[in-house]
PDB file of N, CA, C and O in Angstrom:
ATOM      1  N   MET A   1      14.594  -3.291   5.358  1.00  0.00           N
ATOM      2  CA  MET A   1      13.427  -3.117   4.516  1.00  0.00           C
ATOM      3  C   MET A   1      13.106  -4.467   3.883  1.00  0.00           C
ATOM      4  O   MET A   1      13.841  -5.436   4.072  1.00  0.00           O
ATOM      5  N   SER A   2      12.052  -4.526   3.162  1.00  0.00           N
ATOM      6  CA  SER A   2      11.599  -5.791   2.602  1.00  0.00           C
ATOM      7  C   SER A   2      12.201  -6.050   1.231  1.00  0.00           C
ATOM      8  O   SER A   2      12.945  -5.232   0.690  1.00  0.00           O
ATOM      9  N   LYS A   3      11.864  -7.192   0.695  1.00  0.00           N
ATOM     10  CA  LYS A   3      12.314  -7.571  -0.640  1.00  0.00           C
ATOM     11  C   LYS A   3      11.726  -6.672  -1.715  1.00  0.00           C
ATOM     12  O   LYS A   3      12.210  -6.678  -2.847  1.00  0.00           O
ATOM     13  N   ASN A   4      10.698  -5.899  -1.392  1.00  0.00           N
ATOM     14  CA  ASN A   4       9.996  -5.069  -2.367  1.00  0.00           C
ATOM     15  C   ASN A   4      10.575  -3.667  -2.500  1.00  0.00           C
ATOM     16  O   ASN A   4       9.978  -2.827  -3.172  1.00  0.00           O
ATOM     17  N   GLN A   5      11.712  -3.391  -1.884  1.00  0.00           N
ATOM     18  CA  GLN A   5      12.198  -2.023  -1.839  1.00  0.00           C
ATOM     19  C   GLN A   5      12.435  -1.410  -3.223  1.00  0.00           C
ATOM     20  O   GLN A   5      12.455  -0.186  -3.344  1.00  0.00           O
ATOM     21  N   ASP A   6      12.614  -2.217  -4.260  1.00  0.00           N
ATOM     22  CA  ASP A   6      12.841  -1.687  -5.595  1.00  0.00           C
ATOM     23  C   ASP A   6      11.601  -1.763  -6.473  1.00  0.00           C
ATOM     24  O   ASP A   6      11.655  -1.392  -7.646  1.00  0.00           O
ATOM     25  N   THR A   7      10.488  -2.238  -5.931  1.00  0.00           N
ATOM     26  CA  THR A   7       9.266  -2.366  -6.709  1.00  0.00           C
ATOM     27  C   THR A   7       8.496  -1.053  -6.669  1.00  0.00           C
ATOM     28  O   THR A   7       8.299  -0.472  -5.602  1.00  0.00           O
ATOM     29  N   VAL A   8       8.067  -0.596  -7.824  1.00  0.00           N
ATOM     30  CA  VAL A   8       7.250   0.609  -7.896  1.00  0.00           C
ATOM     31  C   VAL A   8       5.967   0.293  -8.650  1.00  0.00           C
ATOM     32  O   VAL A   8       5.921  -0.599  -9.497  1.00  0.00           O
ATOM     33  N   VAL A   9       4.925   1.050  -8.317  1.00  0.00           N
ATOM     34  CA  VAL A   9       3.658   0.942  -9.025  1.00  0.00           C
ATOM     35  C   VAL A   9       3.227   2.332  -9.462  1.00  0.00           C
ATOM     36  O   VAL A   9       3.481   3.321  -8.775  1.00  0.00           O
ATOM     37  N   ASN A  10       2.582   2.391 -10.592  1.00  0.00           N
ATOM     38  CA  ASN A  10       1.991   3.642 -11.059  1.00  0.00           C
ATOM     39  C   ASN A  10       0.537   3.637 -10.634  1.00  0.00           C
ATOM     40  O   ASN A  10      -0.220   2.737 -10.996  1.00  0.00           O
ATOM     41  N   PHE A  11       0.148   4.642  -9.866  1.00  0.00           N
ATOM     42  CA  PHE A  11      -1.207   4.725  -9.347  1.00  0.00           C
ATOM     43  C   PHE A  11      -1.898   5.918  -9.991  1.00  0.00           C
ATOM     44  O   PHE A  11      -1.447   7.054  -9.852  1.00  0.00           O
ATOM     45  N   THR A  12      -2.991   5.657 -10.695  1.00  0.00           N
ATOM     46  CA  THR A  12      -3.738   6.724 -11.357  1.00  0.00           C
ATOM     47  C   THR A  12      -4.853   7.193 -10.435  1.00  0.00           C
ATOM     48  O   THR A  12      -5.683   6.396  -9.997  1.00  0.00           O
ATOM     49  N   THR A  13      -4.870   8.492 -10.142  1.00  0.00           N
ATOM     50  CA  THR A  13      -5.872   9.063  -9.253  1.00  0.00           C
ATOM     51  C   THR A  13      -7.178   9.266 -10.007  1.00  0.00           C
ATOM     52  O   THR A  13      -7.243   9.095 -11.225  1.00  0.00           O
ATOM     53  N   GLU A  14      -8.217   9.633  -9.263  1.00  0.00           N
ATOM     54  CA  GLU A  14      -9.513   9.905  -9.886  1.00  0.00           C
ATOM     55  C   GLU A  14      -9.434  11.063 -10.872  1.00  0.00           C
ATOM     56  O   GLU A  14     -10.230  11.138 -11.808  1.00  0.00           O
ATOM     57  N   ASP A  15      -8.468  11.974 -10.664  1.00  0.00           N
ATOM     58  CA  ASP A  15      -8.281  13.127 -11.550  1.00  0.00           C
ATOM     59  C   ASP A  15      -7.485  12.780 -12.799  1.00  0.00           C
ATOM     60  O   ASP A  15      -7.321  13.619 -13.685  1.00  0.00           O
ATOM     61  N   GLY A  16      -6.987  11.542 -12.876  1.00  0.00           N
ATOM     62  CA  GLY A  16      -6.198  11.131 -14.026  1.00  0.00           C
ATOM     63  C   GLY A  16      -4.707  11.358 -13.852  1.00  0.00           C
ATOM     64  O   GLY A  16      -3.930  11.019 -14.745  1.00  0.00           O
ATOM     65  N   ASP A  17      -4.284  11.924 -12.722  1.00  0.00           N
ATOM     66  CA  ASP A  17      -2.864  12.107 -12.452  1.00  0.00           C
ATOM     67  C   ASP A  17      -2.243  10.755 -12.117  1.00  0.00           C
ATOM     68  O   ASP A  17      -2.910   9.880 -11.565  1.00  0.00           O
ATOM     69  N   VAL A  18      -0.967  10.588 -12.452  1.00  0.00           N
ATOM     70  CA  VAL A  18      -0.268   9.345 -12.155  1.00  0.00           C
ATOM     71  C   VAL A  18       0.792   9.609 -11.091  1.00  0.00           C
ATOM     72  O   VAL A  18       1.643  10.484 -11.246  1.00  0.00           O
ATOM     73  N   ALA A  19       0.725   8.840 -10.013  1.00  0.00           N
ATOM     74  CA  ALA A  19       1.714   8.929  -8.941  1.00  0.00           C
ATOM     75  C   ALA A  19       2.555   7.660  -8.966  1.00  0.00           C
ATOM     76  O   ALA A  19       2.026   6.556  -9.092  1.00  0.00           O
ATOM     77  N   VAL A  20       3.872   7.826  -8.844  1.00  0.00           N
ATOM     78  CA  VAL A  20       4.768   6.679  -8.767  1.00  0.00           C
ATOM     79  C   VAL A  20       4.965   6.370  -7.287  1.00  0.00           C
ATOM     80  O   VAL A  20       5.449   7.211  -6.530  1.00  0.00           O
ATOM     81  N   LEU A  21       4.587   5.156  -6.879  1.00  0.00           N
ATOM     82  CA  LEU A  21       4.651   4.761  -5.479  1.00  0.00           C
ATOM     83  C   LEU A  21       5.611   3.587  -5.318  1.00  0.00           C
ATOM     84  O   LEU A  21       5.631   2.669  -6.138  1.00  0.00           O
ATOM     85  N   ARG A  22       6.402   3.630  -4.255  1.00  0.00           N
ATOM     86  CA  ARG A  22       7.351   2.551  -3.955  1.00  0.00           C
ATOM     87  C   ARG A  22       6.694   1.570  -2.997  1.00  0.00           C
ATOM     88  O   ARG A  22       6.156   1.969  -1.964  1.00  0.00           O
ATOM     89  N   VAL A  23       6.737   0.302  -3.334  1.00  0.00           N
ATOM     90  CA  VAL A  23       6.156  -0.744  -2.488  1.00  0.00           C
ATOM     91  C   VAL A  23       7.130  -1.054  -1.361  1.00  0.00           C
ATOM     92  O   VAL A  23       8.269  -1.455  -1.600  1.00  0.00           O
ATOM     93  N   VAL A  24       6.666  -0.862  -0.123  1.00  0.00           N
ATOM     94  CA  VAL A  24       7.473  -1.156   1.061  1.00  0.00           C
ATOM     95  C   VAL A  24       7.290  -2.612   1.457  1.00  0.00           C
ATOM     96  O   VAL A  24       8.257  -3.301   1.783  1.00  0.00           O
ATOM     97  N   GLU A  25       6.048  -3.078   1.428  1.00  0.00           N
ATOM     98  CA  GLU A  25       5.729  -4.453   1.831  1.00  0.00           C
ATOM     99  C   GLU A  25       4.403  -4.838   1.207  1.00  0.00           C
ATOM    100  O   GLU A  25       3.600  -3.978   0.846  1.00  0.00           O
ATOM    101  N   GLU A  26       4.183  -6.128   1.083  1.00  0.00           N
ATOM    102  CA  GLU A  26       2.894  -6.618   0.618  1.00  0.00           C
ATOM    103  C   GLU A  26       2.519  -7.836   1.445  1.00  0.00           C
ATOM    104  O   GLU A  26       3.378  -8.539   1.978  1.00  0.00           O
ATOM    105  N   THR A  27       1.215  -8.068   1.537  1.00  0.00           N
ATOM    106  CA  THR A  27       0.721  -9.220   2.282  1.00  0.00           C
ATOM    107  C   THR A  27      -0.626  -9.625   1.709  1.00  0.00           C
ATOM    108  O   THR A  27      -1.265  -8.860   0.986  1.00  0.00           O
ATOM    109  N   LYS A  28      -1.045 -10.824   2.039  1.00  0.00           N
ATOM    110  CA  LYS A  28      -2.350 -11.323   1.614  1.00  0.00           C
ATOM    111  C   LYS A  28      -3.115 -11.712   2.874  1.00  0.00           C
ATOM    112  O   LYS A  28      -2.620 -12.482   3.697  1.00  0.00           O
ATOM    113  N   ILE A  29      -4.314 -11.178   3.019  1.00  0.00           N
ATOM    114  CA  ILE A  29      -5.157 -11.451   4.180  1.00  0.00           C
ATOM    115  C   ILE A  29      -6.506 -11.930   3.673  1.00  0.00           C
ATOM    116  O   ILE A  29      -7.176 -11.233   2.911  1.00  0.00           O
ATOM    117  N   ASN A  30      -6.899 -13.122   4.101  1.00  0.00           N
ATOM    118  CA  ASN A  30      -8.166 -13.716   3.657  1.00  0.00           C
ATOM    119  C   ASN A  30      -8.317 -13.673   2.141  1.00  0.00           C
ATOM    120  O   ASN A  30      -9.404 -13.408   1.627  1.00  0.00           O
ATOM    121  N   GLY A  31      -7.223 -13.933   1.429  1.00  0.00           N
ATOM    122  CA  GLY A  31      -7.262 -13.985  -0.021  1.00  0.00           C
ATOM    123  C   GLY A  31      -7.194 -12.644  -0.717  1.00  0.00           C
ATOM    124  O   GLY A  31      -7.247 -12.588  -1.946  1.00  0.00           O
ATOM    125  N   VAL A  32      -7.077 -11.553   0.042  1.00  0.00           N
ATOM    126  CA  VAL A  32      -7.012 -10.211  -0.535  1.00  0.00           C
ATOM    127  C   VAL A  32      -5.578  -9.702  -0.408  1.00  0.00           C
ATOM    128  O   VAL A  32      -4.992  -9.751   0.673  1.00  0.00           O
ATOM    129  N   LYS A  33      -5.014  -9.212  -1.517  1.00  0.00           N
ATOM    130  CA  LYS A  33      -3.652  -8.694  -1.519  1.00  0.00           C
ATOM    131  C   LYS A  33      -3.660  -7.222  -1.129  1.00  0.00           C
ATOM    132  O   LYS A  33      -4.465  -6.438  -1.632  1.00  0.00           O
ATOM    133  N   TYR A  34      -2.741  -6.852  -0.215  1.00  0.00           N
ATOM    134  CA  TYR A  34      -2.580  -5.476   0.230  1.00  0.00           C
ATOM    135  C   TYR A  34      -1.139  -5.036  -0.011  1.00  0.00           C
ATOM    136  O   TYR A  34      -0.206  -5.826   0.135  1.00  0.00           O
ATOM    137  N   LEU A  35      -0.969  -3.772  -0.381  1.00  0.00           N
ATOM    138  CA  LEU A  35       0.355  -3.184  -0.547  1.00  0.00           C
ATOM    139  C   LEU A  35       0.501  -2.005   0.410  1.00  0.00           C
ATOM    140  O   LEU A  35      -0.422  -1.207   0.571  1.00  0.00           O
ATOM    141  N   LEU A  36       1.657  -1.906   1.036  1.00  0.00           N
ATOM    142  CA  LEU A  36       2.033  -0.727   1.805  1.00  0.00           C
ATOM    143  C   LEU A  36       2.963   0.064   0.905  1.00  0.00           C
ATOM    144  O   LEU A  36       4.039  -0.421   0.555  1.00  0.00           O
ATOM    145  N   VAL A  37       2.570   1.274   0.523  1.00  0.00           N
ATOM    146  CA  VAL A  37       3.341   2.061  -0.441  1.00  0.00           C
ATOM    147  C   VAL A  37       3.639   3.448   0.104  1.00  0.00           C
ATOM    148  O   VAL A  37       2.912   3.981   0.942  1.00  0.00           O
ATOM    149  N   VAL A  38       4.746   4.023  -0.402  1.00  0.00           N
ATOM    150  CA  VAL A  38       5.107   5.403  -0.085  1.00  0.00           C
ATOM    151  C   VAL A  38       5.397   6.118  -1.392  1.00  0.00           C
ATOM    152  O   VAL A  38       5.672   5.493  -2.416  1.00  0.00           O
ATOM    153  N   ASP A  39       5.332   7.441  -1.336  1.00  0.00           N
ATOM    154  CA  ASP A  39       5.655   8.247  -2.503  1.00  0.00           C
ATOM    155  C   ASP A  39       7.100   7.975  -2.895  1.00  0.00           C
ATOM    156  O   ASP A  39       7.962   7.852  -2.025  1.00  0.00           O
ATOM    157  N   GLU A  40       7.374   7.882  -4.175  1.00  0.00           N
ATOM    158  CA  GLU A  40       8.725   7.589  -4.664  1.00  0.00           C
ATOM    159  C   GLU A  40       9.723   8.663  -4.240  1.00  0.00           C
ATOM    160  O   GLU A  40      10.914   8.379  -4.112  1.00  0.00           O
ATOM    161  N   ILE A  41       9.260   9.874  -4.022  1.00  0.00           N
ATOM    162  CA  ILE A  41      10.143  10.953  -3.575  1.00  0.00           C
ATOM    163  C   ILE A  41      10.417  10.747  -2.097  1.00  0.00           C
ATOM    164  O   ILE A  41       9.496  10.714  -1.281  1.00  0.00           O
ATOM    165  N   GLU A  42      11.695  10.609  -1.759  1.00  0.00           N
ATOM    166  CA  GLU A  42      12.062  10.318  -0.381  1.00  0.00           C
ATOM    167  C   GLU A  42      12.075  11.609   0.439  1.00  0.00           C
ATOM    168  O   GLU A  42      12.638  12.616   0.011  1.00  0.00           O
ATOM    169  N   ASP A  43      11.460  11.574   1.607  1.00  0.00           N
ATOM    170  CA  ASP A  43      11.584  12.660   2.568  1.00  0.00           C
ATOM    171  C   ASP A  43      11.619  12.044   3.959  1.00  0.00           C
ATOM    172  O   ASP A  43      11.408  10.842   4.125  1.00  0.00           O
ATOM    173  N   GLU A  44      11.886  12.878   4.951  1.00  0.00           N
ATOM    174  CA  GLU A  44      12.119  12.349   6.294  1.00  0.00           C
ATOM    175  C   GLU A  44      10.919  11.624   6.881  1.00  0.00           C
ATOM    176  O   GLU A  44      11.077  10.552   7.467  1.00  0.00           O
ATOM    177  N   GLU A  45       9.735  12.179   6.739  1.00  0.00           N
ATOM    178  CA  GLU A  45       8.538  11.544   7.277  1.00  0.00           C
ATOM    179  C   GLU A  45       7.652  11.124   6.121  1.00  0.00           C
ATOM    180  O   GLU A  45       6.762  11.861   5.694  1.00  0.00           O
ATOM    181  N   GLU A  46       7.913   9.928   5.626  1.00  0.00           N
ATOM    182  CA  GLU A  46       7.148   9.444   4.492  1.00  0.00           C
ATOM    183  C   GLU A  46       5.714   9.149   4.908  1.00  0.00           C
ATOM    184  O   GLU A  46       5.457   8.566   5.961  1.00  0.00           O
ATOM    185  N   GLU A  47       4.806   9.560   4.067  1.00  0.00           N
ATOM    186  CA  GLU A  47       3.406   9.214   4.278  1.00  0.00           C
ATOM    187  C   GLU A  47       3.113   7.973   3.469  1.00  0.00           C
ATOM    188  O   GLU A  47       3.406   7.903   2.275  1.00  0.00           O
ATOM    189  N   ALA A  48       2.536   7.004   4.131  1.00  0.00           N
ATOM    190  CA  ALA A  48       2.261   5.731   3.481  1.00  0.00           C
ATOM    191  C   ALA A  48       0.773   5.588   3.198  1.00  0.00           C
ATOM    192  O   ALA A  48      -0.073   6.189   3.859  1.00  0.00           O
ATOM    193  N   LEU A  49       0.490   4.780   2.206  1.00  0.00           N
ATOM    194  CA  LEU A  49      -0.882   4.399   1.883  1.00  0.00           C
ATOM    195  C   LEU A  49      -0.960   2.886   1.898  1.00  0.00           C
ATOM    196  O   LEU A  49       0.025   2.201   1.620  1.00  0.00           O
ATOM    197  N   ILE A  50      -2.115   2.375   2.218  1.00  0.00           N
ATOM    198  CA  ILE A  50      -2.356   0.943   2.096  1.00  0.00           C
ATOM    199  C   ILE A  50      -3.351   0.768   0.959  1.00  0.00           C
ATOM    200  O   ILE A  50      -4.438   1.347   0.963  1.00  0.00           O
ATOM    201  N   LEU A  51      -2.950  -0.049  -0.018  1.00  0.00           N
ATOM    202  CA  LEU A  51      -3.783  -0.306  -1.181  1.00  0.00           C
ATOM    203  C   LEU A  51      -4.309  -1.733  -1.135  1.00  0.00           C
ATOM    204  O   LEU A  51      -3.598  -2.649  -0.720  1.00  0.00           O
ATOM    205  N   ARG A  52      -5.555  -1.923  -1.561  1.00  0.00           N
ATOM    206  CA  ARG A  52      -6.196  -3.236  -1.633  1.00  0.00           C
ATOM    207  C   ARG A  52      -6.370  -3.587  -3.106  1.00  0.00           C
ATOM    208  O   ARG A  52      -6.892  -2.784  -3.878  1.00  0.00           O
ATOM    209  N   GLU A  53      -5.934  -4.788  -3.501  1.00  0.00           N
ATOM    210  CA  GLU A  53      -6.093  -5.203  -4.892  1.00  0.00           C
ATOM    211  C   GLU A  53      -7.570  -5.482  -5.174  1.00  0.00           C
ATOM    212  O   GLU A  53      -8.246  -6.169  -4.407  1.00  0.00           O
ATOM    213  N   THR A  54      -8.050  -4.939  -6.283  1.00  0.00           N
ATOM    214  CA  THR A  54      -9.453  -5.104  -6.656  1.00  0.00           C
ATOM    215  C   THR A  54      -9.601  -5.717  -8.044  1.00  0.00           C
ATOM    216  O   THR A  54     -10.720  -5.871  -8.533  1.00  0.00           O
ATOM    217  N   SER A  55      -8.494  -6.067  -8.681  1.00  0.00           N
ATOM    218  CA  SER A  55      -8.566  -6.608 -10.035  1.00  0.00           C
ATOM    219  C   SER A  55      -9.111  -8.034 -10.023  1.00  0.00           C
ATOM    220  O   SER A  55      -8.977  -8.761  -9.039  1.00  0.00           O
ATOM    221  N   ALA A  56      -9.714  -8.405 -11.116  1.00  0.00           N
ATOM    222  CA  ALA A  56     -10.254  -9.763 -11.263  1.00  0.00           C
ATOM    223  C   ALA A  56      -9.100 -10.742 -11.405  1.00  0.00           C
ATOM    224  O   ALA A  56      -8.043 -10.400 -11.934  1.00  0.00           O
ATOM    225  N   GLU A  57      -9.313 -11.960 -10.929  1.00  0.00           N
ATOM    226  CA  GLU A  57      -8.281 -12.984 -11.026  1.00  0.00           C
ATOM    227  C   GLU A  57      -7.925 -13.235 -12.486  1.00  0.00           C
ATOM    228  O   GLU A  57      -8.805 -13.399 -13.331  1.00  0.00           O
ATOM    229  N   GLY A  58      -6.644 -13.263 -12.770  1.00  0.00           N
ATOM    230  CA  GLY A  58      -6.172 -13.482 -14.128  1.00  0.00           C
ATOM    231  C   GLY A  58      -6.149 -12.228 -14.978  1.00  0.00           C
ATOM    232  O   GLY A  58      -5.834 -12.297 -16.166  1.00  0.00           O
ATOM    233  N   ALA A  59      -6.473 -11.083 -14.399  1.00  0.00           N
ATOM    234  CA  ALA A  59      -6.468  -9.830 -15.158  1.00  0.00           C
ATOM    235  C   ALA A  59      -5.043  -9.489 -15.583  1.00  0.00           C
ATOM    236  O   ALA A  59      -4.082  -9.791 -14.875  1.00  0.00           O
ATOM    237  N   GLU A  60      -4.922  -8.867 -16.731  1.00  0.00           N
ATOM    238  CA  GLU A  60      -3.608  -8.505 -17.265  1.00  0.00           C
ATOM    239  C   GLU A  60      -2.960  -7.387 -16.444  1.00  0.00           C
ATOM    240  O   GLU A  60      -1.739  -7.351 -16.297  1.00  0.00           O
ATOM    241  N   GLU A  61      -3.764  -6.494 -15.921  1.00  0.00           N
ATOM    242  CA  GLU A  61      -3.262  -5.359 -15.160  1.00  0.00           C
ATOM    243  C   GLU A  61      -3.878  -5.368 -13.774  1.00  0.00           C
ATOM    244  O   GLU A  61      -5.080  -5.589 -13.626  1.00  0.00           O
ATOM    245  N   ALA A  62      -3.056  -5.127 -12.749  1.00  0.00           N
ATOM    246  CA  ALA A  62      -3.558  -5.107 -11.382  1.00  0.00           C
ATOM    247  C   ALA A  62      -4.228  -3.766 -11.093  1.00  0.00           C
ATOM    248  O   ALA A  62      -3.730  -2.710 -11.484  1.00  0.00           O
ATOM    249  N   LEU A  63      -5.354  -3.827 -10.410  1.00  0.00           N
ATOM    250  CA  LEU A  63      -6.072  -2.628  -9.999  1.00  0.00           C
ATOM    251  C   LEU A  63      -6.082  -2.572  -8.479  1.00  0.00           C
ATOM    252  O   LEU A  63      -6.281  -3.592  -7.819  1.00  0.00           O
ATOM    253  N   TYR A  64      -5.867  -1.384  -7.921  1.00  0.00           N
ATOM    254  CA  TYR A  64      -5.829  -1.199  -6.479  1.00  0.00           C
ATOM    255  C   TYR A  64      -6.672  -0.004  -6.082  1.00  0.00           C
ATOM    256  O   TYR A  64      -6.768   0.978  -6.818  1.00  0.00           O
ATOM    257  N   ASP A  65      -7.285  -0.098  -4.907  1.00  0.00           N
ATOM    258  CA  ASP A  65      -7.991   1.027  -4.293  1.00  0.00           C
ATOM    259  C   ASP A  65      -7.301   1.354  -2.988  1.00  0.00           C
ATOM    260  O   ASP A  65      -6.727   0.479  -2.340  1.00  0.00           O
ATOM    261  N   ILE A  66      -7.360   2.617  -2.605  1.00  0.00           N
ATOM    262  CA  ILE A  66      -6.824   3.027  -1.310  1.00  0.00           C
ATOM    263  C   ILE A  66      -7.777   2.532  -0.231  1.00  0.00           C
ATOM    264  O   ILE A  66      -8.990   2.713  -0.333  1.00  0.00           O
ATOM    265  N   VAL A  67      -7.220   1.905   0.806  1.00  0.00           N
ATOM    266  CA  VAL A  67      -8.042   1.432   1.924  1.00  0.00           C
ATOM    267  C   VAL A  67      -8.410   2.657   2.758  1.00  0.00           C
ATOM    268  O   VAL A  67      -7.534   3.342   3.287  1.00  0.00           O
ATOM    269  N   ASP A  68      -9.715   2.927   2.873  1.00  0.00           N
ATOM    270  CA  ASP A  68     -10.146   4.076   3.663  1.00  0.00           C
ATOM    271  C   ASP A  68     -11.153   3.707   4.754  1.00  0.00           C
ATOM    272  O   ASP A  68     -11.531   4.553   5.564  1.00  0.00           O
ATOM    273  N   ASP A  69     -11.583   2.451   4.775  1.00  0.00           N
ATOM    274  CA  ASP A  69     -12.448   1.990   5.851  1.00  0.00           C
ATOM    275  C   ASP A  69     -11.611   1.899   7.131  1.00  0.00           C
ATOM    276  O   ASP A  69     -10.596   1.203   7.158  1.00  0.00           O
ATOM    277  N   GLU A  70     -12.032   2.596   8.188  1.00  0.00           N
ATOM    278  CA  GLU A  70     -11.231   2.709   9.405  1.00  0.00           C
ATOM    279  C   GLU A  70     -10.906   1.358  10.041  1.00  0.00           C
ATOM    280  O   GLU A  70      -9.769   1.134  10.455  1.00  0.00           O
ATOM    281  N   LYS A  71     -11.886   0.455  10.126  1.00  0.00           N
ATOM    282  CA  LYS A  71     -11.641  -0.868  10.726  1.00  0.00           C
ATOM    283  C   LYS A  71     -10.633  -1.669   9.906  1.00  0.00           C
ATOM    284  O   LYS A  71      -9.694  -2.249  10.450  1.00  0.00           O
ATOM    285  N   GLU A  72     -10.840  -1.692   8.603  1.00  0.00           N
ATOM    286  CA  GLU A  72      -9.936  -2.432   7.721  1.00  0.00           C
ATOM    287  C   GLU A  72      -8.538  -1.826   7.767  1.00  0.00           C
ATOM    288  O   GLU A  72      -7.547  -2.552   7.847  1.00  0.00           O
ATOM    289  N   LEU A  73      -8.456  -0.503   7.718  1.00  0.00           N
ATOM    290  CA  LEU A  73      -7.176   0.190   7.744  1.00  0.00           C
ATOM    291  C   LEU A  73      -6.401  -0.103   9.024  1.00  0.00           C
ATOM    292  O   LEU A  73      -5.200  -0.369   8.973  1.00  0.00           O
ATOM    293  N   THR A  74      -7.070  -0.057  10.157  1.00  0.00           N
ATOM    294  CA  THR A  74      -6.425  -0.322  11.447  1.00  0.00           C
ATOM    295  C   THR A  74      -5.904  -1.756  11.513  1.00  0.00           C
ATOM    296  O   THR A  74      -4.788  -1.994  11.974  1.00  0.00           O
ATOM    297  N   ALA A  75      -6.711  -2.705  11.054  1.00  0.00           N
ATOM    298  CA  ALA A  75      -6.316  -4.122  11.097  1.00  0.00           C
ATOM    299  C   ALA A  75      -5.122  -4.396  10.182  1.00  0.00           C
ATOM    300  O   ALA A  75      -4.165  -5.054  10.588  1.00  0.00           O
ATOM    301  N   VAL A  76      -5.179  -3.896   8.963  1.00  0.00           N
ATOM    302  CA  VAL A  76      -4.103  -4.150   8.009  1.00  0.00           C
ATOM    303  C   VAL A  76      -2.836  -3.398   8.423  1.00  0.00           C
ATOM    304  O   VAL A  76      -1.732  -3.920   8.265  1.00  0.00           O
ATOM    305  N   ALA A  77      -2.982  -2.182   8.950  1.00  0.00           N
ATOM    306  CA  ALA A  77      -1.823  -1.416   9.415  1.00  0.00           C
ATOM    307  C   ALA A  77      -1.089  -2.155  10.525  1.00  0.00           C
ATOM    308  O   ALA A  77       0.142  -2.144  10.562  1.00  0.00           O
ATOM    309  N   ALA A  78      -1.821  -2.795  11.425  1.00  0.00           N
ATOM    310  CA  ALA A  78      -1.196  -3.555  12.514  1.00  0.00           C
ATOM    311  C   ALA A  78      -0.367  -4.709  11.960  1.00  0.00           C
ATOM    312  O   ALA A  78       0.710  -5.005  12.477  1.00  0.00           O
ATOM    313  N   ILE A  79      -0.857  -5.352  10.924  1.00  0.00           N
ATOM    314  CA  ILE A  79      -0.113  -6.459  10.311  1.00  0.00           C
ATOM    315  C   ILE A  79       1.148  -5.938   9.628  1.00  0.00           C
ATOM    316  O   ILE A  79       2.213  -6.545   9.742  1.00  0.00           O
ATOM    317  N   PHE A  80       1.031  -4.822   8.922  1.00  0.00           N
ATOM    318  CA  PHE A  80       2.216  -4.254   8.277  1.00  0.00           C
ATOM    319  C   PHE A  80       3.257  -3.814   9.313  1.00  0.00           C
ATOM    320  O   PHE A  80       4.457  -3.951   9.072  1.00  0.00           O
ATOM    321  N   GLU A  81       2.814  -3.291  10.457  1.00  0.00           N
ATOM    322  CA  GLU A  81       3.764  -2.915  11.509  1.00  0.00           C
ATOM    323  C   GLU A  81       4.565  -4.130  11.969  1.00  0.00           C
ATOM    324  O   GLU A  81       5.770  -4.029  12.199  1.00  0.00           O
ATOM    325  N   GLU A  82       3.901  -5.273  12.103  1.00  0.00           N
ATOM    326  CA  GLU A  82       4.596  -6.506  12.499  1.00  0.00           C
ATOM    327  C   GLU A  82       5.564  -6.969  11.415  1.00  0.00           C
ATOM    328  O   GLU A  82       6.673  -7.404  11.725  1.00  0.00           O
ATOM    329  N   LEU A  83       5.163  -6.882  10.158  1.00  0.00           N
ATOM    330  CA  LEU A  83       5.998  -7.351   9.057  1.00  0.00           C
ATOM    331  C   LEU A  83       7.232  -6.482   8.842  1.00  0.00           C
ATOM    332  O   LEU A  83       8.317  -6.995   8.570  1.00  0.00           O
ATOM    333  N   VAL A  84       7.067  -5.187   8.962  1.00  0.00           N
ATOM    334  CA  VAL A  84       8.166  -4.270   8.657  1.00  0.00           C
ATOM    335  C   VAL A  84       9.064  -4.048   9.869  1.00  0.00           C
ATOM    336  O   VAL A  84      10.270  -3.859   9.707  1.00  0.00           O
ATOM    337  N   GLY A  85       8.517  -4.067  11.060  1.00  0.00           N
ATOM    338  CA  GLY A  85       9.323  -3.979  12.270  1.00  0.00           C
ATOM    339  C   GLY A  85       9.694  -2.575  12.677  1.00  0.00           C
ATOM    340  O   GLY A  85       9.247  -2.115  13.728  1.00  0.00           O
ATOM    341  N   ASP A  86      10.496  -1.868  11.890  1.00  0.00           N
ATOM    342  CA  ASP A  86      10.972  -0.542  12.274  1.00  0.00           C
ATOM    343  C   ASP A  86      10.052   0.566  11.780  1.00  0.00           C
ATOM    344  O   ASP A  86      10.497   1.686  11.528  1.00  0.00           O
ATOM    345  N   LEU A  87       8.806   0.259  11.646  1.00  0.00           N
ATOM    346  CA  LEU A  87       7.831   1.178  11.075  1.00  0.00           C
ATOM    347  C   LEU A  87       6.723   1.441  12.074  1.00  0.00           C
ATOM    348  O   LEU A  87       6.230   0.524  12.731  1.00  0.00           O
ATOM    349  N   GLU A  88       6.339   2.696  12.180  1.00  0.00           N
ATOM    350  CA  GLU A  88       5.183   3.037  13.013  1.00  0.00           C
ATOM    351  C   GLU A  88       4.148   3.679  12.114  1.00  0.00           C
ATOM    352  O   GLU A  88       4.391   4.735  11.529  1.00  0.00           O
ATOM    353  N   LEU A  89       3.002   3.046  12.005  1.00  0.00           N
ATOM    354  CA  LEU A  89       1.935   3.573  11.183  1.00  0.00           C
ATOM    355  C   LEU A  89       0.950   4.344  12.030  1.00  0.00           C
ATOM    356  O   LEU A  89       0.496   3.866  13.069  1.00  0.00           O
ATOM    357  N   VAL A  90       0.624   5.538  11.580  1.00  0.00           N
ATOM    358  CA  VAL A  90      -0.342   6.385  12.271  1.00  0.00           C
ATOM    359  C   VAL A  90      -1.458   6.668  11.293  1.00  0.00           C
ATOM    360  O   VAL A  90      -1.218   7.178  10.199  1.00  0.00           O
ATOM    361  N   THR A  91      -2.674   6.342  11.679  1.00  0.00           N
ATOM    362  CA  THR A  91      -3.808   6.614  10.798  1.00  0.00           C
ATOM    363  C   THR A  91      -4.295   8.029  11.029  1.00  0.00           C
ATOM    364  O   THR A  91      -4.298   8.530  12.153  1.00  0.00           O
ATOM    365  N   GLN A  92      -4.711   8.669   9.933  1.00  0.00           N
ATOM    366  CA  GLN A  92      -5.250  10.021  10.025  1.00  0.00           C
ATOM    367  C   GLN A  92      -6.746   9.930  10.219  1.00  0.00           C
ATOM    368  O   GLN A  92      -7.425   9.155   9.544  1.00  0.00           O
ATOM    369  N   GLU A  93      -7.251  10.714  11.133  1.00  0.00           N
ATOM    370  CA  GLU A  93      -8.691  10.683  11.412  1.00  0.00           C
ATOM    371  C   GLU A  93      -9.348  11.932  10.928  1.00  0.00           C
ATOM    372  O   GLU A  93     -10.560  12.088  11.074  1.00  0.00           O
TER     373      GLU A  93
END
């Protein structure tokens, strides 16, 4: 696993619920930071999300959105597959 295996982020949903997500890997593409995260609760087939940082430079708190654009998701998922190695990412259609 990556150096981020102990890093967690609190993600607030549109409903105001807070999910604790474990960072599996992070990367920067064309100046944009992306996180590959899984639910903190471990299960056999973890579902991962890819988050894109949207916070302003120098902001005190980082803001992230879930990547849902199919082209962007496919491209970033391919990079995370290369970085993590033993991971197979499947996009839901």
